[in-house]
C-alpha positions in Angstrom: 0.0 0.0 0.0 1.4 3.4 -1.0 1.9 6.1 1.6 1.0 9.7 0.8 3.8 12.2 0.7 1.9 14.6 3.1 1.8 12.0 5.8 5.6 11.4 5.7 6.2 15.1 5.8 4.1 15.5 9.0 5.8 12.6 10.7 9.4 13.6 9.8 9.4 17.4 10.6 12.6 19.4 11.3 13.3 22.6 13.2 13.2 25.7 11.0 16.2 27.2 12.7 18.7 24.4 13.4 17.3 21.5 11.3 16.9 19.0 14.2 14.1 16.5 13.9 11.1 17.4 16.1 7.9 15.7 17.0 4.6 15.7 15.3 2.9 19.1 15.0 6.0 21.2 16.0 8.0 23.7 14.0 10.9 24.5 16.4 12.9 22.5 18.9 12.8 23.5 22.6 16.0 25.6 22.6 15.1 27.5 19.5 11.6 28.1 20.7 12.9 29.6 24.0 15.4 31.9 22.2 12.7 33.1 19.8 10.3 33.8 22.6 12.9 35.7 24.6 13.7 37.8 21.5 10.1 38.5 20.9 9.6 39.6 24.5 12.7 41.9 24.4 11.4 43.5 21.2 7.9 44.1 22.7 9.5 45.7 25.9 11.7 48.0 23.7 8.6 49.0 21.7 6.7 49.7 24.9 9.5 51.7 26.4 9.8 53.7 23.2 6.1 54.4 23.2 6.3 55.7 26.9 9.2 57.9 26.1 7.4 59.4 23.2 4.6 60.5 25.4 7.0 62.3 27.9 8.0 65.9 27.1 11.5 66.2 25.7 14.3 67.1 28.2 15.8 70.5 27.5 19.5 70.7 26.7 20.1 73.9 28.7 18.4 75.2 31.9 18.5 78.6 33.6 19.4 78.7 37.3 16.6 80.2 39.5 19.1 81.9 41.7 21.9 83.4 39.6 20.3 83.2 36.1 23.2 81.4 34.5 22.8 78.7 31.9 23.7 75.1 32.7 24.1 72.5 30.0 22.6 69.1 30.9 24.2 67.0 28.2 23.8 63.3 29.2 22.1 64.2 32.5 19.7 61.4 33.7 17.1 61.9 36.3 14.9 64.8 37.5 15.6 68.1 35.7 17.5 70.4 38.2 16.4 74.0 38.9 19.8 75.3 40.0 23.3 75.3 38.6 24.9 74.2 41.9 24.2 73.3 45.5 25.5 76.7 46.6 22.9 78.5 44.5 20.2 76.2 45.9 21.1 77.1 49.5 21.3 80.8 48.8 17.8 80.7 47.1 16.4 78.9 50.3 17.9 81.6 52.5 16.2 84.4 50.5 12.9 82.7 49.7 10.3 82.6 52.5 8.2 79.8 50.9 10.7 77.1 52.0 11.2 78.2 55.6 10.1 80.4 58.5 12.2 83.3 60.0 14.8 83.1 57.4 16.2 79.6 58.4 16.6 76.4 56.4 13.8 73.9 56.4 13.7 71.9 59.6 11.8 68.9 61.1 10.3 69.1 64.6 11.2 66.2 66.9 9.8 65.3 70.3 11.6 63.7 73.2 9.2 61.1 74.5 9.2 58.2 77.0 8.0 54.7 75.9 4.7 53.8 77.5 5.6 50.1 77.8 9.3 49.9 78.8 9.8 53.5 79.9 12.9 54.1 77.8 13.5 57.6 76.3 13.4 58.0 72.5 13.0 60.7 69.9 9.8 60.8 67.9 8.5 62.8 64.9 5.0 63.1 66.4 3.3 63.6 69.7 1.1 60.6 69.1 4.0 58.0 69.1 4.0 56.1 72.4 6.5 53.3 71.7 10.2 53.1 71.0 10.3 49.9 69.0 8.1 47.4 67.2 8.0 44.9 70.2 6.7 47.7 72.5 4.2 48.6 69.9 2.8 45.0 69.8 2.7 44.9 73.6 0.8 48.2 73.8 -1.8 47.1 71.2 -2.2 43.8 73.0 -2.8 45.5 76.4 -5.3 47.9 74.8 -7.3 45.0 73.3 -7.3 43.2 76.6 -8.5 46.4 78.4 -11.2 46.9 75.8 -12.4 43.3 76.2 -12.6 43.6 80.0 -14.4 46.9 79.7 -17.0 45.5 77.3 -17.4 42.4 79.6 -18.0 44.5 82.7 -20.4 46.8 80.8 -22.4 43.8 79.5 -22.7 42.4 83.0 -23.8 45.8 84.4 -26.4 46.1 81.6 -27.8 42.7 82.5 -28.1 43.7 86.1 -29.7 47.1 85.2 -32.2 45.4 83.0 -33.2 43.2 85.9 -32.5 39.9 84.2 -31.8 38.3 87.6 -34.3 35.7 88.6 -36.6 36.3 91.5 -35.4 34.9 94.9 -35.8 31.2 95.2 -35.1 28.7 98.0 -32.1 26.4 98.0 -33.1 22.8 97.7 -30.4 21.6 100.1 -30.1 24.2 102.9 -33.4 26.2 102.4 -31.7 29.6 102.2 -33.3 32.3 99.9 -31.0 33.4 97.1 -31.1 35.2 93.7 -29.3 33.1 91.0 -27.2 35.1 88.4 -28.3 35.2 84.8 -26.8 32.3 82.9 -25.9 30.3 86.1 -26.5 26.6 85.7 -26.7 26.0 89.5 -30.2 27.7 89.8 -31.5 25.3 92.5 -28.5 25.7 94.9 -27.1 28.7 96.6 -23.4 27.7 96.5 -21.0 25.1 95.1 -21.1 23.2 98.4 -24.8 22.8 98.3 -24.6 21.8 94.6 -22.1 19.0 95.4 -24.4 17.8 98.3 -27.4 17.8 95.9 -25.4 15.6 93.4 -24.5 13.2 96.2 -28.1 12.9 97.3 -29.3 12.3 93.8 -26.7 9.5 93.3 -27.8 8.0 96.6 -31.4 8.1 95.7 -30.7 6.6 92.3 -28.8 3.8 93.9 -31.7 3.0 96.2 -34.1 3.3 93.2 -32.2 0.6 91.4 -32.3 -1.6 94.4 -36.1 -1.2 94.9 -37.0 -1.3 91.2 -38.0 -5.0 91.3 -39.8 -4.7 94.7 -42.2 -1.9 93.4 -42.2 0.0 96.6 -42.5 3.7 97.4 -39.4 5.9 97.0 -39.2 9.5 98.3 -36.4 12.0 97.7 -35.4 13.8 100.9 -32.3 15.0 102.6 -30.8 12.8 105.4 -30.1 15.9 107.5 -33.9 16.3 107.8 -34.2 12.9 109.3 -31.2 13.5 111.7 -32.8 16.8 112.9 -36.2 15.1 113.3 -34.6 12.4 115.5 -32.7 15.1 117.5 -29.4 13.3 116.7 -30.3 10.3 118.8 -29.7 6.7 117.6 -32.9 4.8 117.1 -31.2 1.4 117.8 -29.1 2.0 120.9 -30.7 5.2 122.2 -27.4 7.1 122.5 -26.4 10.5 121.1 -24.7 10.7 117.7 -21.8 13.1 117.2 -22.4 15.5 114.3 -18.7 16.0 113.5 -17.9 12.4 112.9 -17.8 11.4 109.2 -18.2 8.0 107.4 -16.7 5.4 107.8 -16.2 6.1 111.5 -18.2 3.5 113.5 -20.0 6.1 115.6 -20.8 8.4 112.6 -24.4 9.1 111.6 -26.1 6.8 109.1 -29.6 6.3 107.7 -31.3 3.1 108.9 -34.3 1.6 107.2 -36.7 0.2 109.8 -38.0 -2.4 107.4 -35.0 -3.2 105.2 -35.2 -2.6 101.5 -34.3 -6.2 100.7 -37.4 -7.4 102.6 -39.7 -4.9 100.8 -39.5 -1.8 102.9 -40.0 1.7 101.3 -37.5 4.5 101.1 -39.8 7.0 102.8 -39.6 9.3 105.8 -41.7 7.0 107.9 -39.5 4.0 107.3 -36.1 5.6 108.1 -34.4 6.7 111.3 -31.0 7.8 112.6 -28.5 5.2 113.7 -24.9 4.8 114.4 -23.0 3.3 111.5 -21.8 0.5 113.8 -25.3 -0.2 115.1 -26.8 -0.1 111.5 -24.1 -2.6 110.3 -24.7 -5.0 113.2 -28.5 -5.0 112.6 -28.0 -6.0 108.9 -31.2 -7.1 107.2 -32.9 -8.3 110.4 -36.0 -6.4 111.5 -36.5 -6.2 115.3 -40.2 -5.4 114.9 -39.9 -1.6 115.4 -43.0 0.4 114.8 -42.9 2.8 111.8 -42.7 6.4 112.7 -46.0 8.4 112.5 -45.4 11.4 110.4 -48.2 14.0 110.7 
């Protein structure tokens, strides 16, 4: 089968600059392509620079000094066009002209001797508003300002809430019974202090433990504070009849404990009528045995 001449030309192409064989669909090798692109960019930048220079007004070859009136040839001078023939003429012109200075003196810059607000070091500043001597002091001053602003807004917000009377009306503490006004947003709204809150959590855990024990018995369960029972019994043991010391804590054998007259394992209820004060030792010795005590009559 004969192959067309066009197909062979496309497959065997050569660089137009150096003659090296190149791939399909290419006219130049990589080096020639980069050189050609660089030359094209340089040409375009030269054209652009020439266009910008054409828009600028032409530089004069000779200038006239504003002070002495002499001519000065610029020649190949590059930069801003000068207005004087020398530095001496420039200084003399400043001394005579009142637009550049006050009271016939050369232009000056006012400086201020200041003291750094952060570290207290003396420094020279160009403005009265500068309060820092270095960048580190500047960062510390800005940080302290942000902190002061945050504290101020926080205190103002609390004051506004108090002024708007967002405090809840006085309520009674569920542990000690003291009247108190809970703050706005406080989660401990049923207790007057952290101590009472911890005591309430302990009582809730104790009641839940008893509820799990009596769930299968289907008996009555009341939630109450053991201190109420101790005060009702006047801190006198219901088993031995002796006084109970208030200061002793568990697990001291003579500390206060809550005794169920009819034990929970037998089917007794966790109620005020079925509990009494007892020494921890007396309660432990009694165990699950019921000695036939009469339930307390609660009016």
